[in-house]
C-alpha positions in Angstrom: 73.1 12.1 -1.8 72.5 8.6 -3.2 73.7 5.7 -1.1 73.8 2.0 -1.4 70.7 0.2 0.0 71.8 -3.4 -0.7 71.5 -5.4 2.4 74.3 -7.6 3.5 74.7 -11.3 3.3 77.8 -13.5 3.4 77.7 -14.1 -0.4 77.2 -10.4 -1.3 79.9 -9.2 1.0 82.3 -11.8 -0.2 81.5 -10.8 -3.8 82.2 -7.1 -2.9 85.6 -8.0 -1.5 86.4 -9.9 -4.7 85.4 -6.9 -6.8 87.4 -4.4 -4.7 90.4 -6.7 -4.7 90.3 -7.1 -8.5 90.1 -3.4 -8.9 93.1 -2.8 -6.7 95.3 -5.8 -7.3 93.8 -7.5 -10.3 93.5 -10.7 -8.2 90.7 -13.2 -8.7 90.5 -14.1 -5.0 90.7 -12.1 -1.7 94.0 -11.5 -0.1 94.6 -14.4 2.3 98.4 -14.7 2.4 99.4 -11.3 1.0 100.1 -10.4 -2.5 102.9 -12.0 -4.5 105.8 -9.6 -5.1 105.2 -7.5 -2.0 108.3 -8.6 0.0 111.0 -7.1 2.2 114.2 -6.5 0.3 116.2 -5.7 3.4 115.7 -5.7 7.1 118.3 -3.8 9.2 118.0 -4.5 13.0 118.8 -1.9 15.6 119.2 -2.2 19.3 116.8 0.5 20.5 118.5 0.9 23.8 121.5 2.5 22.1 120.2 3.6 18.6 119.0 7.2 18.1 115.7 8.4 16.8 113.7 7.2 14.8 114.4 3.9 16.4 113.7 4.7 20.0 110.3 3.9 21.5 109.9 3.1 25.2 109.2 -0.6 25.6 111.0 -1.6 22.4 114.2 -3.5 22.6 114.7 -4.0 18.9 113.6 -2.3 15.7 113.8 -3.8 12.2 114.0 -1.1 9.5 112.2 -2.7 6.6 112.6 -1.7 2.9 109.6 -3.1 1.1 109.8 -3.7 -2.6 106.4 -3.1 -4.3 104.8 -3.8 -7.6 104.5 -0.6 -9.7 105.2 1.8 -6.9 108.9 1.6 -6.0 109.9 1.1 -2.4 108.5 1.8 1.1 110.3 2.0 4.4 108.6 0.6 7.6 109.6 0.0 11.2 108.9 -3.3 13.1 109.3 -2.7 16.8 109.7 -5.7 19.1 108.2 -5.5 22.7 110.6 -6.3 25.5 108.2 -9.0 26.8 106.0 -10.3 24.0 102.5 -11.4 25.1 100.9 -14.7 24.4 99.2 -15.2 22.0 101.4 -12.9 19.9 99.7 -9.8 18.6 100.9 -7.1 16.2 99.6 -3.7 15.3 100.0 -2.0 11.9 100.0 1.8 12.5 99.8 3.9 9.3 100.8 7.5 9.9 98.9 10.6 8.8 99.1 14.3 8.2 102.2 13.9 6.0 104.7 13.4 8.8 108.1 12.2 7.6 108.4 9.8 10.6 105.2 7.9 11.3 105.1 8.8 15.0 106.4 12.4 14.8 104.8 15.8 15.3 102.8 14.9 18.4 99.7 13.3 16.8 99.5 10.6 19.4 101.1 7.8 17.5 104.1 7.6 19.8 101.9 7.4 22.9 99.7 4.7 21.2 102.8 2.7 20.1 104.5 2.8 23.5 101.3 1.7 25.2 101.1 -1.2 22.8 104.7 -2.2 23.4 104.1 -2.0 27.2 101.2 -4.5 26.7 103.7 -6.8 24.9 102.4 -6.2 21.4 104.5 -5.8 18.2 104.2 -2.5 16.4 104.6 -2.1 12.6 104.8 1.6 11.7 104.8 3.3 8.4 104.2 7.0 7.5 101.3 8.3 5.5 101.7 6.9 2.0 103.4 8.9 -0.7 105.4 11.0 1.8 109.2 11.0 2.0 111.0 9.0 3.1 108.5 6.1 3.3 107.7 6.1 -0.4 110.7 7.8 -2.0 109.7 6.7 -5.5 106.3 8.4 -5.2 106.8 11.4 -3.0 103.6 13.4 -2.6 103.3 16.8 -1.0 99.5 16.8 -0.9 98.9 20.3 -2.4 101.3 21.5 -5.0 102.8 20.0 -8.2 103.4 16.5 -7.1 100.0 15.9 -5.5 97.6 13.0 -5.4 96.1 13.8 -8.8 99.5 13.7 -10.4 100.2 10.2 -8.9 96.7 8.9 -9.8 97.1 10.1 -13.4 100.6 8.6 -13.7 99.4 5.2 -12.4 96.4 5.2 -14.6 98.5 5.9 -17.6 100.8 3.0 -16.7 97.8 0.6 -16.2 98.5 0.3 -12.4 95.8 0.8 -9.8 96.2 4.3 -8.3 95.5 2.8 -4.8 98.7 0.7 -4.9 101.2 3.2 -3.6 98.9 3.9 -0.6 98.6 0.2 0.4 101.6 -1.7 -0.9 104.2 -0.7 1.7 102.0 -1.4 4.7 100.8 -4.7 3.2 104.4 -5.8 2.4 105.5 -5.0 6.0 102.5 -7.0 7.3 103.4 -9.9 5.1 106.9 -9.9 6.5 105.8 -9.7 10.2 103.3 -12.5 9.7 105.9 -14.7 8.0 108.7 -14.1 10.5 106.8 -13.9 13.8 104.4 -16.3 15.5 101.5 -13.9 15.2 98.0 -15.1 16.1 96.3 -11.7 16.1 96.7 -8.6 13.8 95.2 -5.2 14.4 95.5 -1.9 12.5 95.0 1.8 13.4 95.5 5.1 11.5 94.8 8.7 11.7 93.8 11.1 8.8 95.4 9.6 5.7 96.4 6.6 7.8 92.7 6.1 8.7 91.8 6.0 5.0 94.7 3.5 4.4 93.6 1.3 7.3 90.0 1.3 6.1 91.0 0.2 2.6 93.5 -2.4 3.7 91.2 -3.9 6.3 88.5 -4.1 3.6 90.9 -6.1 1.5 92.8 -8.2 4.0 90.9 -10.6 6.3 94.0 -11.2 8.4 93.4 -7.9 10.2 90.9 -8.9 12.8 90.5 -5.5 14.5 90.9 -2.1 12.8 90.4 1.5 14.0 90.2 4.5 11.7 90.3 8.0 13.3 89.4 11.3 11.6 90.0 10.6 8.0 87.7 8.0 6.5 84.3 9.7 6.6 82.3 9.7 3.4 82.9 12.8 1.4 79.3 13.8 1.3 79.2 14.0 5.1 82.0 16.6 5.3 81.3 20.3 5.8 84.0 21.3 3.3 83.3 19.7 0.0 86.3 21.4 -1.6 88.5 19.0 0.3 91.7 18.3 -1.7 91.4 14.6 -0.9 87.8 14.6 -2.1 88.7 16.2 -5.4 91.7 14.1 -6.0 90.3 10.7 -4.9 86.6 10.3 -4.5 85.6 12.3 -7.6 87.7 10.1 -9.9 85.7 7.7 -12.0 87.5 4.6 -10.8 87.0 5.3 -7.1 84.7 2.7 -5.5 83.1 5.0 -3.1 80.2 7.4 -3.0 81.2 10.8 -4.6 79.7 14.2 -5.1 78.4 13.0 -8.5 76.7 10.0 -7.0 79.1 7.6 -8.7 79.3 4.5 -6.5 80.1 0.8 -6.7 78.6 0.1 -3.3 79.2 3.3 -1.3 81.9 4.0 1.2 79.6 2.3 3.7 80.4 -0.9 1.8 84.1 -0.6 2.6 83.3 -0.1 6.3 81.3 -3.3 6.2 84.1 -5.2 4.4 86.6 -4.0 7.1 84.4 -5.8 9.6 83.5 -8.9 7.6 83.6 -11.8 8.4 83.4 -11.8 12.2 85.9 -9.0 12.6 85.5 -5.5 14.1 86.0 -2.0 12.5 85.9 1.0 14.7 85.5 4.6 13.4 86.5 7.5 15.7 85.7 11.1 15.1 86.3 14.3 16.9 83.2 16.3 17.8 84.5 19.6 16.4 87.1 18.4 13.8 86.7 20.8 10.9 89.6 19.3 9.0 88.2 15.9 8.1 84.8 15.8 9.8 81.7 17.9 9.4 81.7 19.3 13.0 78.7 19.8 15.2 75.2 19.8 13.5 76.0 16.9 11.1 76.2 14.0 13.5 72.9 12.6 12.2 74.7 12.0 8.9 77.3 9.8 10.5 74.7 8.0 12.6 72.8 7.2 9.4 76.1 5.8 8.0 76.5 3.7 11.1 73.0 2.4 10.7 73.5 1.5 7.0 76.8 -0.3 7.7 75.2 -2.3 10.5 72.3 -3.2 8.2 74.8 -4.5 5.6 76.3 -6.6 8.4 72.9 -8.0 9.2 72.7 -6.1 12.5 76.4 -6.7 13.2 75.9 -10.5 13.0 78.4 -10.8 10.1 80.9 -8.5 11.7 80.9 -5.5 14.0 81.1 -1.8 13.1 81.0 1.0 15.7 81.1 4.7 15.4 82.5 6.7 18.4 82.3 10.5 18.4 84.7 12.0 20.9 83.6 15.3 22.5 85.6 18.0 24.1 85.4 20.7 21.5 88.9 20.4 20.2 89.3 21.2 16.5 92.4 19.2 15.7 92.6 15.6 14.8 94.9 13.3 16.7 95.0 10.3 18.9 94.0 11.6 22.3 94.3 9.7 25.5 90.5 9.1 25.3 90.6 7.7 21.7 93.6 5.5 22.5 91.7 4.0 25.5 88.8 3.5 23.2 90.9 1.7 20.6 92.6 -0.6 23.2 89.3 -1.4 24.8 87.8 -2.2 21.4 90.7 -4.5 20.5 90.4 -6.3 23.9 86.7 -6.8 23.5 87.3 -8.4 20.1 90.4 -10.5 20.9 90.6 -10.5 24.7 92.8 -8.5 27.1 96.5 -9.1 27.2 
């Protein structure tokens, strides 16, 4: 499968971010202070000691339910949880849900455990469900498989002249803009699983404010997967506008380029994979493909001198994809190595 061989430099990576940002947002410069128009229309605050689910997380004493107005993709609902004892300097995490859960930390995928550990560390948590799933993007509800799937949404956006990536990024970006503008944040991190991993990768590639990002089981290049009939592969990566390596070899700079952008400049992007995850990873016997991806990304980052990219393959033989205790510990350790421990 053809892959990008262009070596990295500050100028080339900066140019790639410009190109990707123009493709998604039509902007002539990288996102530095968010995108105009992505704002919070309303913020309803709840005392989480008395409010019912979905506002209750151990360690949170307040939740702001944010309704984000977006350009071309309706509205998105996100949660901003406040730690009982904020750390200094203030740090926030953007958690983008996956697997189509209606609530971003539901269904036992490990988000709740991760969020509560972050709150216990005194860190803010911004949570939003996997894009295009009710109720978080009611204007663009996507059920993944049947009539109202990703292809339907992509086609509708293309016909309207709006980037098809917008509904997958706008809500999270608007919520992040709000948190940065209302809190005294000094550090921003992001993590996601499955579809959330894909969203985190793209958003970190666009937004330099995210200093540390972790994508788990969902952002592997399509050509490394064991199941090339993946719905996401057919509906996203095979489309002519997609900026990543596809089955046809069409590529702007390869998905490896987005991993590099998520770490550049002087940031860190961490990819976590399960050893036997047949859903979104190639399973045993194809590890050499992902290690070659890691080597390519590090080469684009000049041996990790322009930013740091790491690949962690978690063993154990489990076939599902979720945030395990081991992967959560890996994510927290990676963040602390980059920013410093709380």
